[in-house]
C-alpha positions in Angstrom: 0.0 0.0 0.0 1.4 3.4 -1.0 1.6 6.3 1.4 -1.1 8.1 -0.6 -3.4 5.0 0.0 -2.6 5.2 3.7 -3.4 8.9 3.9 -6.7 8.3 2.0 -7.7 5.3 4.2 -7.0 7.2 7.4 -9.1 10.3 6.2 -6.3 12.8 5.5 -7.0 13.6 1.8 -9.6 16.0 0.6 -8.1 17.1 -2.8 -4.9 16.7 -4.7 -3.3 17.9 -7.9 -2.0 15.6 -10.8 -3.2 12.4 -9.0 -1.9 9.9 -11.6 1.5 11.6 -11.7 1.6 11.9 -7.9 0.9 8.2 -7.5 3.7 7.3 -9.9 6.1 9.7 -8.2 5.5 8.4 -4.7 5.9 4.8 -5.9 9.3 5.4 -7.6 11.0 8.1 -5.6 11.8 9.0 -2.0 9.7 12.1 -1.9 10.3 15.3 -0.1 7.2 17.1 1.1 6.5 20.1 3.3 3.8 21.8 5.4 4.0 25.4 6.7 3.3 26.2 10.3 2.3 29.7 11.4 4.3 31.0 14.4 1.7 33.3 15.8 2.0 31.7 19.2 4.6 29.7 21.1 2.6 26.5 20.7 0.6 24.7 18.2 -2.8 23.3 19.2 -4.8 20.2 18.5 -6.1 21.9 15.3 -2.6 21.5 13.9 -2.5 17.8 14.5 -3.8 16.7 11.1 -0.9 18.3 9.2 1.6 17.1 11.8 0.4 13.5 11.6 0.4 13.7 7.8 4.1 14.6 7.9 4.7 11.8 10.3 2.9 9.3 8.1 5.0 10.4 5.2 8.2 9.8 7.2 7.1 6.4 8.4 6.6 5.5 4.8 10.2 6.3 4.0 9.7 9.9 2.6 11.4 13.1 3.9 9.2 15.7 5.5 10.0 19.4 5.9 8.4 21.4 8.7 8.5 24.9 7.3 8.4 27.6 10.0 6.7 30.8 8.8 9.3 33.1 10.4 8.9 35.3 7.3 5.3 34.9 6.4 4.4 35.2 10.1 5.5 38.8 9.8 2.7 39.3 7.3 -0.2 37.0 8.4 -2.2 34.6 6.4 -5.7 35.9 5.6 -7.0 32.3 5.0 -10.0 31.6 7.1 -9.9 34.9 8.9 -12.5 37.7 8.8 -10.1 40.3 10.2 -6.4 41.1 10.0 -4.1 39.1 12.2 -2.1 41.0 14.8 1.4 41.7 13.5 4.2 40.4 15.7 7.7 41.7 16.0 10.8 39.7 14.9 11.9 38.6 18.4 8.5 37.1 19.3 8.2 35.3 15.9 11.7 33.8 16.4 10.9 32.6 19.9 7.7 31.0 18.7 9.6 29.3 15.8 12.0 27.7 18.3 9.2 26.5 20.6 7.2 25.0 17.8 10.2 23.2 16.3 10.8 21.6 19.6 7.2 20.4 19.8 7.4 18.9 16.4 10.4 16.8 17.4 8.0 14.6 19.4 6.2 13.6 16.2 9.0 13.7 13.7 12.6 12.3 13.7 14.9 15.1 12.7 18.1 13.0 13.2 20.4 12.4 10.2 18.3 14.6 7.9 15.4 12.2 8.0 13.2 15.3 8.4 14.1 18.9 8.2 13.0 22.1 9.9 13.4 25.2 7.7 12.4 28.8 8.3 11.2 30.9 5.4 12.6 34.0 7.1 16.0 32.7 5.7 14.9 33.7 2.2 11.9 36.0 2.5 13.6 38.5 4.8 16.3 39.0 2.2 14.0 39.7 -0.7 14.3 43.0 -2.6 10.9 44.3 -3.5 11.4 45.4 -7.1 13.3 42.3 -8.2 10.6 40.1 -6.5 7.8 41.9 -8.3 9.6 41.6 -11.6 10.8 38.0 -11.3 7.9 36.5 -9.3 4.9 38.9 -9.3 4.6 38.8 -13.1 3.4 35.2 -13.0 0.3 36.0 -10.8 -3.1 37.1 -12.1 -4.8 39.5 -9.8 -8.2 38.3 -11.2 -7.3 34.7 -10.1 -6.1 35.8 -6.7 -9.3 37.7 -6.0 -11.3 34.6 -6.7 -9.3 32.6 -4.1 -11.4 31.7 -1.1 -8.9 33.3 1.3 -9.1 36.7 -0.5 -12.8 36.5 -1.2 -13.9 36.0 2.4 -11.8 39.0 3.5 -13.1 41.2 0.7 -16.6 40.5 1.8 -15.8 41.2 5.5 -16.3 44.6 7.1 -12.5 45.2 7.5 -11.6 44.1 4.0 -8.3 42.8 2.8 -5.1 44.7 3.5 -2.4 45.0 0.8 0.2 43.3 3.0 -2.1 40.2 3.3 -2.8 40.3 -0.4 0.9 39.5 -0.9 0.7 36.3 1.2 -0.2 34.0 -1.7 2.9 35.2 -3.6 5.1 34.5 -0.6 3.7 31.0 0.1 4.1 30.2 -3.6 7.7 31.5 -3.4 8.3 29.1 -0.5 7.5 26.2 -2.7 9.8 27.4 -5.3 12.7 27.9 -2.8 12.2 24.4 -1.3 12.0 22.9 -4.8 15.3 24.5 -5.7 17.1 23.9 -2.4 15.7 20.5 -1.3 14.1 19.0 -4.4 10.8 19.3 -2.6 7.9 18.4 -4.9 4.9 18.1 -2.5 3.2 20.7 -0.5 0.4 19.7 1.9 -2.0 21.8 4.0 -5.6 22.4 5.1 -8.4 22.8 2.6 -8.3 26.6 3.2 -4.7 26.5 1.6 -5.8 25.1 -1.7 -5.5 28.4 -3.6 -2.0 29.1 -2.1 -0.8 25.6 -2.8 -2.0 25.6 -6.4 -0.3 29.0 -6.9 3.0 27.4 -5.8 2.5 24.4 -8.1 1.8 26.9 -11.0 4.9 29.0 -10.1 7.3 26.1 -10.2 5.8 24.9 -13.5 6.1 28.4 -15.0 9.7 29.1 -13.7 11.3 25.7 -13.7 9.2 23.7 -16.2 8.7 21.0 -13.6 5.7 19.3 -12.1 5.1 19.5 -8.4 2.1 18.4 -6.4 -0.4 19.6 -3.8 -2.4 17.7 -1.2 -5.1 19.2 1.0 -6.7 17.9 4.2 -10.4 18.3 5.1 -11.4 20.6 7.9 -11.8 18.3 10.9 -14.9 18.9 13.0 -16.5 16.9 15.7 -19.7 15.0 15.1 -21.6 18.0 16.6 -20.1 20.2 13.9 -17.7 22.0 16.3 -14.2 23.0 15.2 -11.6 20.4 16.3 -9.6 21.4 19.3 -12.0 24.0 20.7 -13.4 23.7 24.2 -15.2 25.9 26.6 -11.8 26.9 28.0 -10.4 27.7 24.6 -7.8 26.0 22.4 -6.2 22.7 23.5 -2.5 23.4 23.1 0.4 20.9 22.5 2.5 22.9 25.1 2.3 21.4 28.6 2.7 25.0 29.9 -0.6 25.9 28.3 -2.5 22.6 28.5 -1.3 20.1 31.0 -0.8 16.5 29.9 -3.7 15.6 32.2 -6.0 18.2 30.6 -4.8 17.0 27.2 -5.6 13.4 28.1 -9.1 14.4 29.3 -9.8 16.2 26.1 -9.4 13.0 24.2 -11.2 10.9 26.7 -14.2 13.2 26.3 -14.4 12.5 22.6 -17.9 11.8 21.4 -18.7 8.2 20.7 -19.3 8.9 17.0 -15.8 10.4 16.6 -13.7 7.6 18.2 -12.9 5.5 15.1 -12.2 8.5 12.9 -9.9 10.1 15.5 -8.1 6.8 16.0 -7.3 6.8 12.3 -6.2 10.4 12.2 -4.4 10.9 15.5 -2.7 7.6 16.3 -0.4 5.2 14.4 -2.4 2.2 15.4 -2.9 -0.3 12.5 -5.9 0.5 10.4 -7.3 -3.0 10.7 -7.3 -2.7 14.5 -9.0 0.7 14.3 -11.6 -0.5 11.8 -12.7 -3.1 14.5 -13.8 -0.2 16.8 -16.5 1.0 14.4 -19.0 -1.4 16.0 -18.5 -0.4 19.6 -21.3 1.2 21.5 -22.5 2.0 25.0 -20.0 1.3 27.8 -17.9 -0.7 25.3 -16.6 2.4 23.7 -15.0 3.8 26.9 -11.9 1.6 26.7 -11.3 2.8 23.1 -11.6 6.4 24.3 -8.9 5.7 27.0 -6.6 4.2 24.3 -7.2 7.2 22.0 -6.3 9.5 24.9 -3.3 7.5 26.0 -1.8 7.2 22.5 -2.5 10.9 21.6 -0.9 12.0 24.9 2.1 9.7 24.3 2.8 11.4 21.0 2.5 15.0 22.3 4.1 14.6 25.7 5.9 11.2 26.0 5.3 7.9 27.6 5.8 9.0 31.2 3.4 11.9 30.9 0.8 9.6 29.3 1.1 7.1 32.1 0.8 9.8 34.7 -2.3 11.3 33.0 -3.8 7.8 32.8 -3.1 7.2 36.5 -4.5 10.6 37.5 -7.7 10.1 35.4 -8.1 6.6 36.8 -7.8 7.9 40.4 -10.4 10.6 39.8 -12.9 8.7 37.8 -12.1 5.0 38.2 -10.0 2.9 36.0 -10.6 1.3 32.6 -10.3 -2.4 32.0 -8.9 -2.7 28.5 -9.8 -5.9 26.7 -6.7 -7.7 25.4 -8.1 -7.9 21.9 -9.0 -4.2 21.7 -6.4 -2.2 19.6 -3.8 -4.7 20.8 -0.9 -2.7 19.3 -1.5 0.1 21.9 1.0 0.4 24.7 -1.7 1.3 27.2 -1.6 -0.9 30.4 -4.1 -3.6 30.2 -5.5 -3.2 33.7 -7.8 -0.8 35.5 -4.9 1.5 36.3 -5.1 3.6 39.5 -8.8 3.1 40.0 -10.9 3.7 43.1 -10.1 0.2 44.4 -6.3 0.9 44.6 -6.4 4.5 45.8 -6.1 5.0 49.6 -9.0 6.9 51.0 -10.0 8.8 54.2 -13.4 10.0 55.3 -13.4 13.6 56.5 -16.3 15.3 58.3 -18.4 17.3 55.8 -18.7 20.2 58.3 -14.9 20.6 58.3 -14.8 20.7 54.5 -17.6 23.2 54.5 -15.5 25.5 56.7 -12.3 24.8 54.7 -9.3 22.8 55.7 -5.8 24.3 55.0 -4.2 22.1 52.4 -1.0 21.5 54.4 -3.1 20.2 57.3 -5.1 17.9 55.1 -2.0 16.5 53.3 -0.5 15.7 56.7 -3.7 14.3 58.2 -4.2 11.7 55.4 -0.6 10.6 55.5 0.7 12.1 52.2 3.3 14.0 54.3 4.9 13.0 57.6 4.2 16.3 59.3 2.6 19.7 58.7 6.1 21.1 58.2 6.8 18.6 55.5 3.4 19.4 53.9 4.2 23.1 53.9 7.5 22.4 52.1 5.9 20.1 49.6 3.2 22.6 48.7 5.5 25.6 48.7 7.7 23.8 46.2 4.7 23.1 43.9 4.5 19.4 44.5 0.9 19.1 45.8 -2.3 18.9 43.8 -6.0 18.9 44.5 -7.9 17.2 41.7 -4.8 17.5 39.6 -4.7 21.3 40.0 -1.4 22.5 41.5 -1.8 24.0 45.0 -0.3 27.5 44.7 -0.5 28.4 48.5 0.3 25.9 51.2 -2.6 27.1 53.3 -5.1 27.2 50.4 -8.5 26.0 51.9 -9.8 22.6 50.6 -13.6 22.8 50.7 -16.7 21.1 49.5 -16.4 23.0 46.3 -13.4 20.7 45.5 -15.6 17.6 45.7 -16.3 15.8 42.4 -18.6 12.9 42.2 -18.6 12.4 46.0 -14.9 12.8 46.7 -11.7 14.8 45.9 -8.2 13.6 45.1 -5.0 14.8 46.7 -1.7 14.1 45.0 1.8 14.4 46.4 4.5 14.4 43.7 3.8 12.4 40.5 2.5 9.1 41.8 1.1 9.3 45.4 -2.7 9.7 45.5 -5.2 9.9 48.3 -9.0 10.1 48.1 -10.9 12.3 50.5 -14.6 11.4 51.1 -16.9 13.7 52.9 -18.7 12.0 55.7 -21.9 13.1 57.4 
């Protein structure tokens, strides 16, 4: 099975150019492909996972991916999918964001021995001279065609309109493709469906200037079964950075996946074999919950590593009870095949409800239930950031623990990474 077949089977492909030639190219050559990432923040979010996983699938099939950081285009802002102009960032912020994002991508892609590359389009875009660029590149672009592109059309119809600086974005992205073709022999650009116009412009520019055929692949916009945009919650975006979204919160995001989305998300956001994923399509009722746990565990492993995934699984099991994972369900998953740190294995103490109603200083409660040997030790633990209530770090050692912290009849205290204790209000 070719990598294009894999991408189609797993739900990555919406549209592509020159399909017959692309199939032949991928079968005969070790392809180089790229996707651009917009450095408007110091972290990517779950909405970026489809392109990230597509690059990873390409690498696993023996091809060479390039993660192109938009250090240059990030100074302009892509109008695609936006009804208003993006906030312009200064050079220092963009450079910091580029470094942070490249580090995140290293969890999904192997950048050793040039198996994958990180490039920054600031390396060539920031050195461009305006008049030569207009003469050598701008002459290949039709303003009429550009205005028909969805990214431009939406902005033209908005109240704010389309700024001249954003109107240049298509030229810059097309020029990226040309540069990567010249420098790295890159013949494939991939991106979201909203990038179709920009990708086709790059394909056309390489054809016109180099008389060579290059290819474009776009991904569908991923929404949940309810129609909501992928990666959006009541709290906002779900980030890949542990500083913005903790591994536990990340795990919980995936555990809360709607039943109807489980199989589709397992295809897209894990590397589990397709035949194993296909077997989950018939799950229903309580039988789908172990599959949700596997999705959450595998997704968290990819974004944050094995240890963080195991700790998030343990914390979730302690709070909500463990999952018993059937041995024949997605057997390639590395998830532990037991209940985890469920209610049965978590030490517990009953505390008078009236005391919790008044509030118990955290350091006193940690010492009382035996998570610390003394109140002094509890103060030190909490002051150093090592104590948690319901997986939320205790910022002040005397922070009151109250009935408001009770979830489903209990609350969970944690000392360090692995020591849990359940507190149960008693009448």
